[in-house]
C-alpha positions as CSV (number, residue, x, y, z in Angstrom):
1,X,124.8,107.3,101.1
2,X,123.5,110.2,103.7
3,X,124.3,108.9,106.5
4,X,122.5,110.0,109.8
5,X,120.5,108.0,111.7
6,X,117.2,107.2,111.8
7,X,115.7,106.4,115.5
8,X,112.3,106.5,115.9
9,X,111.7,108.8,118.5
10,X,112.6,111.3,115.3
11,X,110.8,109.4,113.1
12,X,107.8,109.7,115.3
13,X,108.8,113.0,117.3
14,X,104.5,113.1,118.0
15,X,105.0,109.6,119.3
16,X,108.3,109.7,121.3
17,X,106.0,108.2,124.7
18,X,103.7,106.4,123.0
19,X,107.2,104.9,121.4
20,X,108.3,104.7,125.4
21,X,104.8,102.9,126.5
22,X,105.0,100.1,123.2
23,X,108.3,99.2,124.3
24,X,107.9,98.6,128.0
25,X,104.0,97.2,127.3
26,X,103.8,95.3,124.2
27,X,105.9,92.1,123.6
28,X,105.6,93.0,120.0
29,X,106.2,96.6,119.5
30,X,109.1,95.8,121.3
31,X,110.8,93.5,119.3
32,X,109.8,95.2,115.7
33,X,111.2,98.0,117.3
34,X,114.6,96.0,118.1
35,X,114.8,95.0,114.3
36,X,114.0,98.2,112.9
37,X,117.0,99.5,115.6
38,X,119.5,97.0,115.2
39,X,118.1,97.5,110.5
40,X,119.0,100.8,111.2
41,X,122.4,100.4,113.2
42,X,123.5,98.6,110.6
43,X,121.9,100.9,107.5
44,X,124.1,103.7,109.0
45,X,127.4,101.2,109.7
46,X,126.9,99.8,105.7
47,X,127.4,103.6,105.2
48,X,129.8,104.8,107.6
49,X,132.1,103.1,106.8
50,X,132.4,102.2,103.1
51,X,132.4,98.8,103.4
52,X,131.5,97.6,99.9
53,X,128.0,95.6,99.5
54,X,125.6,95.5,96.8
55,X,122.9,98.1,95.7
56,X,120.7,95.5,95.7
57,X,121.4,94.2,99.5
58,X,121.4,97.5,100.4
59,X,118.1,98.6,99.0
60,X,116.4,95.3,100.6
61,X,118.0,96.5,104.0
62,X,116.3,99.4,103.3
63,X,113.3,98.2,102.2
64,X,112.4,96.1,105.0
65,X,113.5,99.3,107.8
66,X,110.4,101.3,105.6
67,X,108.2,98.1,106.4
68,X,109.1,97.9,109.6
69,X,108.4,101.8,110.8
70,X,105.2,101.1,108.2
71,X,104.4,98.6,111.0
72,X,105.3,100.7,113.7
73,X,103.2,103.7,112.9
74,X,100.3,101.2,112.7
75,X,100.6,100.6,115.7
76,X,101.3,103.9,117.3
77,X,97.7,104.7,115.3
78,X,96.6,102.0,116.6
79,X,96.3,103.7,120.5
80,X,96.1,99.9,121.7
81,X,98.1,101.1,124.4
């Protein structure tokens, strides 16, 4: 396990300003970003604490984070802000 956080501003450094604008102006984006952050925090917490979890559960969490990241990226490249 890597035990590192994946905040959006580091995942998409070229879009940091767009992320901040969308978080304040777009409720749908805000919801996606919030869920992504909470999930990233949960994954990081599991990695850091060594709390037992099944591999399938951990994989599901990471897969959901990737799916959210993809949705967020699509919003960023659409440029509707």
